[in-house]
ChimeraX commands (.cxc) that place a marker at each C-alpha (Angstrom):
marker #1 position 0.03,0.03,0.04 radius 0.5
marker #1 position 1.29,3.44,-0.82 radius 0.5
marker #1 position 1.72,6.29,1.79 radius 0.5
marker #1 position -1.18,8.30,0.53 radius 0.5
marker #1 position -3.49,5.32,0.83 radius 0.5
marker #1 position -2.22,4.81,4.42 radius 0.5
marker #1 position -2.85,8.43,5.18 radius 0.5
marker #1 position -6.31,8.49,3.72 radius 0.5
marker #1 position -7.24,5.38,5.64 radius 0.5
marker #1 position -5.87,6.78,9.03 radius 0.5
marker #1 position -7.89,10.01,8.55 radius 0.5
marker #1 position -11.07,7.87,7.59 radius 0.5
marker #1 position -10.62,5.86,10.62 radius 0.5
marker #1 position -10.34,9.02,12.74 radius 0.5
marker #1 position -13.60,10.37,11.41 radius 0.5
marker #1 position -15.20,6.98,12.25 radius 0.5
marker #1 position -13.95,7.08,15.88 radius 0.5
marker #1 position -14.99,10.67,16.34 radius 0.5
marker #1 position -18.62,9.66,15.11 radius 0.5
marker #1 position -18.73,7.69,18.30 radius 0.5
marker #1 position -17.63,10.39,20.63 radius 0.5
marker #1 position -20.75,11.56,22.47 radius 0.5
marker #1 position -21.24,15.37,23.22 radius 0.5
marker #1 position -21.14,15.69,26.96 radius 0.5
marker #1 position -24.16,17.89,27.11 radius 0.5
marker #1 position -26.26,16.19,24.48 radius 0.5
marker #1 position -25.12,12.59,24.64 radius 0.5
marker #1 position -27.51,11.62,21.91 radius 0.5
marker #1 position -25.24,13.34,19.54 radius 0.5
marker #1 position -21.52,12.69,18.64 radius 0.5
marker #1 position -19.34,15.56,18.27 radius 0.5
marker #1 position -19.12,14.71,14.45 radius 0.5
marker #1 position -22.88,14.96,14.16 radius 0.5
marker #1 position -22.94,18.15,15.99 radius 0.5
marker #1 position -20.53,19.54,13.66 radius 0.5
marker #1 position -17.77,20.33,16.05 radius 0.5
marker #1 position -15.05,18.35,14.14 radius 0.5
marker #1 position -13.97,20.69,11.41 radius 0.5
marker #1 position -11.19,18.73,10.00 radius 0.5
marker #1 position -8.73,15.67,10.28 radius 0.5
marker #1 position -5.58,15.40,8.35 radius 0.5
marker #1 position -2.06,14.01,8.76 radius 0.5
marker #1 position 0.75,16.61,9.04 radius 0.5
marker #1 position 4.25,16.27,7.31 radius 0.5
marker #1 position 5.73,14.69,10.42 radius 0.5
marker #1 position 2.98,12.12,10.67 radius 0.5
marker #1 position 1.17,13.61,13.37 radius 0.5
marker #1 position -2.78,13.19,13.00 radius 0.5
marker #1 position -4.23,16.69,13.41 radius 0.5
marker #1 position -7.97,16.99,14.49 radius 0.5
marker #1 position -9.46,20.53,14.48 radius 0.5
marker #1 position -12.58,21.07,16.55 radius 0.5
marker #1 position -14.58,24.20,16.88 radius 0.5
marker #1 position -16.63,24.84,19.99 radius 0.5
marker #1 position -20.46,25.60,19.69 radius 0.5
marker #1 position -19.70,28.92,21.08 radius 0.5
marker #1 position -16.73,30.78,22.75 radius 0.5
marker #1 position -17.79,30.25,26.34 radius 0.5
marker #1 position -18.73,26.48,25.92 radius 0.5
marker #1 position -18.16,24.89,29.35 radius 0.5
marker #1 position -17.92,21.38,27.81 radius 0.5
marker #1 position -15.00,22.06,25.43 radius 0.5
marker #1 position -12.29,20.75,27.69 radius 0.5
marker #1 position -14.24,17.62,28.05 radius 0.5
marker #1 position -14.72,17.26,24.45 radius 0.5
marker #1 position -11.05,17.82,23.62 radius 0.5
marker #1 position -10.21,15.14,26.40 radius 0.5
marker #1 position -12.86,12.62,24.95 radius 0.5
marker #1 position -11.76,12.97,21.48 radius 0.5
marker #1 position -8.11,12.68,22.07 radius 0.5
marker #1 position -8.75,9.51,24.41 radius 0.5
marker #1 position -10.90,7.90,21.71 radius 0.5
marker #1 position -8.43,8.51,19.05 radius 0.5
marker #1 position -5.39,7.17,21.16 radius 0.5
marker #1 position -7.67,4.07,22.15 radius 0.5
marker #1 position -8.02,3.44,18.34 radius 0.5
marker #1 position -4.36,3.45,17.99 radius 0.5
marker #1 position -4.23,6.73,15.84 radius 0.5
marker #1 position -1.37,8.49,17.69 radius 0.5
marker #1 position 0.71,10.42,17.58 radius 0.5
marker #1 position -2.08,13.27,17.43 radius 0.5
marker #1 position -2.84,16.84,18.08 radius 0.5
marker #1 position -6.34,18.06,18.86 radius 0.5
marker #1 position -6.47,21.81,18.05 radius 0.5
marker #1 position -9.12,24.56,18.53 radius 0.5
marker #1 position -10.38,26.54,15.56 radius 0.5
marker #1 position -12.57,29.57,16.61 radius 0.5
marker #1 position -13.06,31.03,13.20 radius 0.5
marker #1 position -15.24,30.60,11.29 radius 0.5
marker #1 position -17.74,30.19,13.95 radius 0.5
marker #1 position -19.64,27.11,14.71 radius 0.5
marker #1 position -23.36,27.54,13.74 radius 0.5
marker #1 position -26.37,25.31,13.82 radius 0.5
marker #1 position -26.12,24.67,10.20 radius 0.5
marker #1 position -23.21,22.53,11.05 radius 0.5
marker #1 position -25.31,19.97,12.55 radius 0.5
marker #1 position -25.70,16.90,10.28 radius 0.5
marker #1 position -29.16,15.76,9.05 radius 0.5
marker #1 position -28.68,12.63,11.20 radius 0.5
marker #1 position -27.92,14.80,14.07 radius 0.5
marker #1 position -31.06,16.78,13.56 radius 0.5
marker #1 position -33.00,13.60,13.60 radius 0.5
marker #1 position -31.15,12.39,16.68 radius 0.5
marker #1 position -31.98,15.72,18.49 radius 0.5
marker #1 position -35.74,15.18,17.76 radius 0.5
marker #1 position -35.76,11.67,18.89 radius 0.5
marker #1 position -34.03,12.86,22.06 radius 0.5
marker #1 position -36.81,15.43,22.68 radius 0.5
marker #1 position -35.00,18.60,21.53 radius 0.5
marker #1 position -36.36,20.69,18.50 radius 0.5
marker #1 position -33.61,20.76,15.82 radius 0.5
marker #1 position -32.71,24.18,14.46 radius 0.5
marker #1 position -34.02,24.98,11.04 radius 0.5
marker #1 position -31.28,24.28,8.31 radius 0.5
marker #1 position -31.23,28.04,7.46 radius 0.5
marker #1 position -31.04,29.42,11.05 radius 0.5
marker #1 position -31.38,33.24,10.86 radius 0.5
marker #1 position -34.86,34.61,11.38 radius 0.5
marker #1 position -36.43,31.35,12.25 radius 0.5
marker #1 position -40.10,30.69,13.03 radius 0.5
marker #1 position -41.25,28.84,16.11 radius 0.5
marker #1 position -39.91,25.40,16.50 radius 0.5
marker #1 position -42.01,22.18,16.06 radius 0.5
marker #1 position -42.63,20.08,18.90 radius 0.5
marker #1 position -40.27,17.06,18.73 radius 0.5
marker #1 position -43.01,14.97,20.45 radius 0.5
marker #1 position -46.02,15.39,18.38 radius 0.5
marker #1 position -44.82,17.75,15.52 radius 0.5
marker #1 position -47.18,20.47,16.18 radius 0.5
marker #1 position -46.09,24.16,15.26 radius 0.5
marker #1 position -48.37,25.62,17.96 radius 0.5
marker #1 position -45.46,26.16,20.37 radius 0.5
marker #1 position -44.46,29.05,22.60 radius 0.5
marker #1 position -41.27,30.17,24.25 radius 0.5
marker #1 position -41.16,29.72,27.98 radius 0.5
marker #1 position -37.52,30.97,28.62 radius 0.5
marker #1 position -34.87,32.12,26.45 radius 0.5
marker #1 position -32.55,29.70,28.08 radius 0.5
marker #1 position -32.82,25.94,28.77 radius 0.5
marker #1 position -30.36,23.36,30.47 radius 0.5
marker #1 position -27.31,24.93,28.47 radius 0.5
marker #1 position -27.06,28.43,27.13 radius 0.5
marker #1 position -27.24,27.26,23.46 radius 0.5
marker #1 position -30.91,25.88,24.01 radius 0.5
marker #1 position -34.20,27.74,24.93 radius 0.5
marker #1 position -37.28,26.22,26.71 radius 0.5
marker #1 position -40.50,25.93,24.82 radius 0.5
marker #1 position -44.00,24.55,25.31 radius 0.5
marker #1 position -46.25,22.79,22.81 radius 0.5
marker #1 position -49.61,24.10,22.94 radius 0.5
marker #1 position -51.05,20.98,21.36 radius 0.5
marker #1 position -49.70,18.25,23.49 radius 0.5
marker #1 position -48.70,20.55,26.64 radius 0.5
marker #1 position -45.21,19.15,26.79 radius 0.5
marker #1 position -42.34,21.32,27.55 radius 0.5
marker #1 position -39.35,20.70,25.19 radius 0.5
marker #1 position -35.91,22.35,24.58 radius 0.5
marker #1 position -34.90,24.02,21.29 radius 0.5
marker #1 position -31.48,24.10,20.05 radius 0.5
marker #1 position -31.18,27.91,19.40 radius 0.5
marker #1 position -30.30,28.73,15.71 radius 0.5
marker #1 position -26.91,30.43,15.44 radius 0.5
marker link #1:1,2 radius 0.2
marker link #1:2,3 radius 0.2
marker link #1:3,4 radius 0.2
marker link #1:4,5 radius 0.2
marker link #1:5,6 radius 0.2
marker link #1:6,7 radius 0.2
marker link #1:7,8 radius 0.2
marker link #1:8,9 radius 0.2
marker link #1:9,10 radius 0.2
marker link #1:10,11 radius 0.2
marker link #1:11,12 radius 0.2
marker link #1:12,13 radius 0.2
marker link #1:13,14 radius 0.2
marker link #1:14,15 radius 0.2
marker link #1:15,16 radius 0.2
marker link #1:16,17 radius 0.2
marker link #1:17,18 radius 0.2
marker link #1:18,19 radius 0.2
marker link #1:19,20 radius 0.2
marker link #1:20,21 radius 0.2
marker link #1:21,22 radius 0.2
marker link #1:22,23 radius 0.2
marker link #1:23,24 radius 0.2
marker link #1:24,25 radius 0.2
marker link #1:25,26 radius 0.2
marker link #1:26,27 radius 0.2
marker link #1:27,28 radius 0.2
marker link #1:28,29 radius 0.2
marker link #1:29,30 radius 0.2
marker link #1:30,31 radius 0.2
marker link #1:31,32 radius 0.2
marker link #1:32,33 radius 0.2
marker link #1:33,34 radius 0.2
marker link #1:34,35 radius 0.2
marker link #1:35,36 radius 0.2
marker link #1:36,37 radius 0.2
marker link #1:37,38 radius 0.2
marker link #1:38,39 radius 0.2
marker link #1:39,40 radius 0.2
marker link #1:40,41 radius 0.2
marker link #1:41,42 radius 0.2
marker link #1:42,43 radius 0.2
marker link #1:43,44 radius 0.2
marker link #1:44,45 radius 0.2
marker link #1:45,46 radius 0.2
marker link #1:46,47 radius 0.2
marker link #1:47,48 radius 0.2
marker link #1:48,49 radius 0.2
marker link #1:49,50 radius 0.2
marker link #1:50,51 radius 0.2
marker link #1:51,52 radius 0.2
marker link #1:52,53 radius 0.2
marker link #1:53,54 radius 0.2
marker link #1:54,55 radius 0.2
marker link #1:55,56 radius 0.2
marker link #1:56,57 radius 0.2
marker link #1:57,58 radius 0.2
marker link #1:58,59 radius 0.2
marker link #1:59,60 radius 0.2
marker link #1:60,61 radius 0.2
marker link #1:61,62 radius 0.2
marker link #1:62,63 radius 0.2
marker link #1:63,64 radius 0.2
marker link #1:64,65 radius 0.2
marker link #1:65,66 radius 0.2
marker link #1:66,67 radius 0.2
marker link #1:67,68 radius 0.2
marker link #1:68,69 radius 0.2
marker link #1:69,70 radius 0.2
marker link #1:70,71 radius 0.2
marker link #1:71,72 radius 0.2
marker link #1:72,73 radius 0.2
marker link #1:73,74 radius 0.2
marker link #1:74,75 radius 0.2
marker link #1:75,76 radius 0.2
marker link #1:76,77 radius 0.2
marker link #1:77,78 radius 0.2
marker link #1:78,79 radius 0.2
marker link #1:79,80 radius 0.2
marker link #1:80,81 radius 0.2
marker link #1:81,82 radius 0.2
marker link #1:82,83 radius 0.2
marker link #1:83,84 radius 0.2
marker link #1:84,85 radius 0.2
marker link #1:85,86 radius 0.2
marker link #1:86,87 radius 0.2
marker link #1:87,88 radius 0.2
marker link #1:88,89 radius 0.2
marker link #1:89,90 radius 0.2
marker link #1:90,91 radius 0.2
marker link #1:91,92 radius 0.2
marker link #1:92,93 radius 0.2
marker link #1:93,94 radius 0.2
marker link #1:94,95 radius 0.2
marker link #1:95,96 radius 0.2
marker link #1:96,97 radius 0.2
marker link #1:97,98 radius 0.2
marker link #1:98,99 radius 0.2
marker link #1:99,100 radius 0.2
marker link #1:100,101 radius 0.2
marker link #1:101,102 radius 0.2
marker link #1:102,103 radius 0.2
marker link #1:103,104 radius 0.2
marker link #1:104,105 radius 0.2
marker link #1:105,106 radius 0.2
marker link #1:106,107 radius 0.2
marker link #1:107,108 radius 0.2
marker link #1:108,109 radius 0.2
marker link #1:109,110 radius 0.2
marker link #1:110,111 radius 0.2
marker link #1:111,112 radius 0.2
marker link #1:112,113 radius 0.2
marker link #1:113,114 radius 0.2
marker link #1:114,115 radius 0.2
marker link #1:115,116 radius 0.2
marker link #1:116,117 radius 0.2
marker link #1:117,118 radius 0.2
marker link #1:118,119 radius 0.2
marker link #1:119,120 radius 0.2
marker link #1:120,121 radius 0.2
marker link #1:121,122 radius 0.2
marker link #1:122,123 radius 0.2
marker link #1:123,124 radius 0.2
marker link #1:124,125 radius 0.2
marker link #1:125,126 radius 0.2
marker link #1:126,127 radius 0.2
marker link #1:127,128 radius 0.2
marker link #1:128,129 radius 0.2
marker link #1:129,130 radius 0.2
marker link #1:130,131 radius 0.2
marker link #1:131,132 radius 0.2
marker link #1:132,133 radius 0.2
marker link #1:133,134 radius 0.2
marker link #1:134,135 radius 0.2
marker link #1:135,136 radius 0.2
marker link #1:136,137 radius 0.2
marker link #1:137,138 radius 0.2
marker link #1:138,139 radius 0.2
marker link #1:139,140 radius 0.2
marker link #1:140,141 radius 0.2
marker link #1:141,142 radius 0.2
marker link #1:142,143 radius 0.2
marker link #1:143,144 radius 0.2
marker link #1:144,145 radius 0.2
marker link #1:145,146 radius 0.2
marker link #1:146,147 radius 0.2
marker link #1:147,148 radius 0.2
marker link #1:148,149 radius 0.2
marker link #1:149,150 radius 0.2
marker link #1:150,151 radius 0.2
marker link #1:151,152 radius 0.2
marker link #1:152,153 radius 0.2
marker link #1:153,154 radius 0.2
marker link #1:154,155 radius 0.2
marker link #1:155,156 radius 0.2
marker link #1:156,157 radius 0.2
marker link #1:157,158 radius 0.2
marker link #1:158,159 radius 0.2
marker link #1:159,160 radius 0.2
marker link #1:160,161 radius 0.2
marker link #1:161,162 radius 0.2
view
């Protein structure tokens, strides 16, 4: 096997491993589905370089995410490696994969619209109704808001579009 093939396989394996690393605040999503993983490549010195972008600059979970990503990659035998933070361009809810949006709904969190700005009210992740209203601008984390469905009366969180 040639060196480029080995490099490609190593990067692909890293993407697979990162798809299994759960977000510490929303464990139904992997950091890959959440769109935090921005890139994986092999440096000239053979070091695997993984680039992550936090969901927002004050994200309290970023240290745990860095740790968990590093540990998973090392456990898979993908060292030597370096995990880096990249703050620009900023993460947005448009970075969440389609599978991630589906998992959010299954977990009971309304997924953000694909085009985030100027979004209408979210649909209830339980019954699908659009008859919803905001209870609080903040939910369990700063990136979510608390809403209630007027059809089924259930409260739910909405991943705020950023």
